[in-house]
C-alpha positions in Angstrom: 4.9 18.8 -51.7 1.8 20.9 -50.3 0.3 17.8 -49.1 3.5 16.8 -47.2 3.8 20.2 -45.8 0.2 20.2 -44.7 0.6 16.6 -43.1 3.7 17.7 -41.2 2.0 20.8 -39.9 -0.9 18.6 -38.6 1.6 16.3 -37.1 3.4 19.4 -35.3 -0.1 20.8 -34.4 -1.0 17.5 -32.6 2.3 17.0 -30.9 1.9 20.6 -29.5 -1.5 19.6 -28.2 -0.4 16.6 -26.7 2.4 18.1 -24.8 -0.1 20.8 -23.3 -2.4 18.0 -21.7 -1.6 15.3 -19.2 -3.5 12.2 -18.6 -4.6 11.3 -15.0 -6.0 8.4 -13.3 -8.9 9.1 -10.8 -7.9 6.1 -8.6 -11.5 5.1 -8.5 -12.3 1.4 -9.6 -14.1 1.3 -12.9 -13.2 4.9 -14.2 -11.2 5.8 -17.1 -8.1 8.0 -17.1 -8.9 11.8 -17.8 -6.8 14.3 -20.0 -6.7 17.9 -19.0 -4.8 20.9 -19.7 -1.5 21.5 -18.2 -2.5 24.7 -16.7 -5.5 23.3 -14.9 -3.6 20.1 -13.5 -0.6 22.7 -12.2 -3.2 25.2 -10.8 -5.0 22.1 -9.0 -1.4 21.1 -7.7 -0.7 24.5 -6.6 -4.0 25.0 -4.7 -3.5 21.6 -3.0 0.0 22.3 -1.7 -1.0 25.4 -0.4 -3.8 23.5 1.4 -1.2 21.1 2.7 1.3 23.9 3.8 -1.6 25.5 5.5 -2.8 22.3 7.3 0.7 21.6 8.6 1.4 25.0 9.8 -2.2 25.4 11.0 -2.0 28.9 9.9 -5.1 31.1 9.9 -6.3 30.9 6.2 -9.1 30.7 3.7 -8.8 28.9 0.3 -10.2 26.9 -2.0 -9.3 24.1 -4.9 -11.1 23.7 -8.0 -11.4 20.2 -9.7 -11.9 21.0 -13.4 -12.7 17.3 -14.0 -15.9 17.6 -12.1 -16.4 21.3 -12.2 -16.5 21.6 -8.4 -14.8 23.4 -5.7 -13.9 22.5 -2.1 -13.5 25.7 0.2 -11.9 25.8 3.6 -10.8 28.0 6.3 -8.4 27.4 9.0 -7.5 28.8 12.5 -5.4 27.7 15.5 -6.5 27.4 19.0 -4.4 26.3 21.9 -5.0 22.5 21.4 -6.1 22.0 17.8 -6.2 23.2 14.3 -9.9 24.3 13.5 -10.7 23.3 9.9 -13.9 24.1 8.3 -14.4 22.6 4.9 -17.2 22.6 2.4 -16.8 19.7 0.1 -17.6 19.1 -3.8 -20.8 17.8 -2.6 -21.9 20.7 -0.8 -21.6 18.9 2.6 -19.8 21.0 5.3 -17.6 19.8 8.1 -15.9 21.5 11.2 -12.8 19.7 12.1 -10.9 19.9 15.5 -7.5 18.5 14.5 -5.0 17.8 17.0 -1.5 19.1 16.1 -0.2 15.6 16.0 -2.7 14.9 13.3 -2.3 18.0 11.2 1.1 16.4 9.8 -0.5 13.2 8.8 -3.4 15.1 6.9 -0.7 17.2 5.3 1.7 14.5 4.4 -1.3 12.6 2.7 -2.4 15.7 0.6 1.1 16.0 -0.5 1.4 12.3 -1.3 -1.8 12.3 -3.3 -0.2 15.2 -5.5 2.9 13.2 -5.9 1.1 10.2 -7.0 -1.1 11.9 -9.6 -4.4 11.6 -7.6 -5.2 15.1 -7.7 -8.5 14.6 -9.9 -9.5 12.0 -7.8 -11.2 11.1 -4.5 -9.5 11.8 -1.2 -6.6 9.1 -0.2 -7.5 6.7 2.7 -5.5 8.7 5.1 -7.4 11.8 4.1 -10.8 10.2 4.6 -10.0 8.5 7.9 -9.0 12.0 9.2 -11.9 14.1 7.6 -14.6 11.8 8.2 -13.6 10.7 11.5 -16.3 11.7 13.9 -13.8 12.1 16.9 -12.2 15.1 14.9 -14.9 16.3 12.4 -18.6 17.0 12.7 -21.1 17.6 10.0 -22.5 21.2 10.0 
C-alpha cells in the first residue's frame, strides 16, 4: 500500500513538473528541441510582443528581451523622426546596429516578430523576414 502511494505521488509530481515546462524547436537545422519553464517562455513572449508593438507604433521606448536558452539579452531603443523609426539594437553577440526603418517597413518587422511568437520560434534565431530587415545595409548599419 505504501509503495503504491509513493508511486502515485511520484507520477503526480512528474505530471505537475511536465505541466510547468514547454518544449520549443529552435528552428535551426541540426538542433534538438529545448524544454524551458513556462514562466520563462511567457516572459520572453511578452518581451517580444512589446518589441513588436513598439516597432509597429514607432514609439520612443527602451526595452530588452532575455533568452534563457542561451543566457543572453538583446537590448533596444527606438525613437521616431519625420521619415523613419530609428532602432538601436544590441544583439546576443554584442553586435550593435542602428536602423533607420521607413514607416512602411516597421509593420513588416512587427508582423515577422509576432509570427515568430505564434509559431513557437521564440528561442531560435530571427526569422527570414526579420533578418532581411535588420541586416539590410539599406536600413541598418553596424555601430
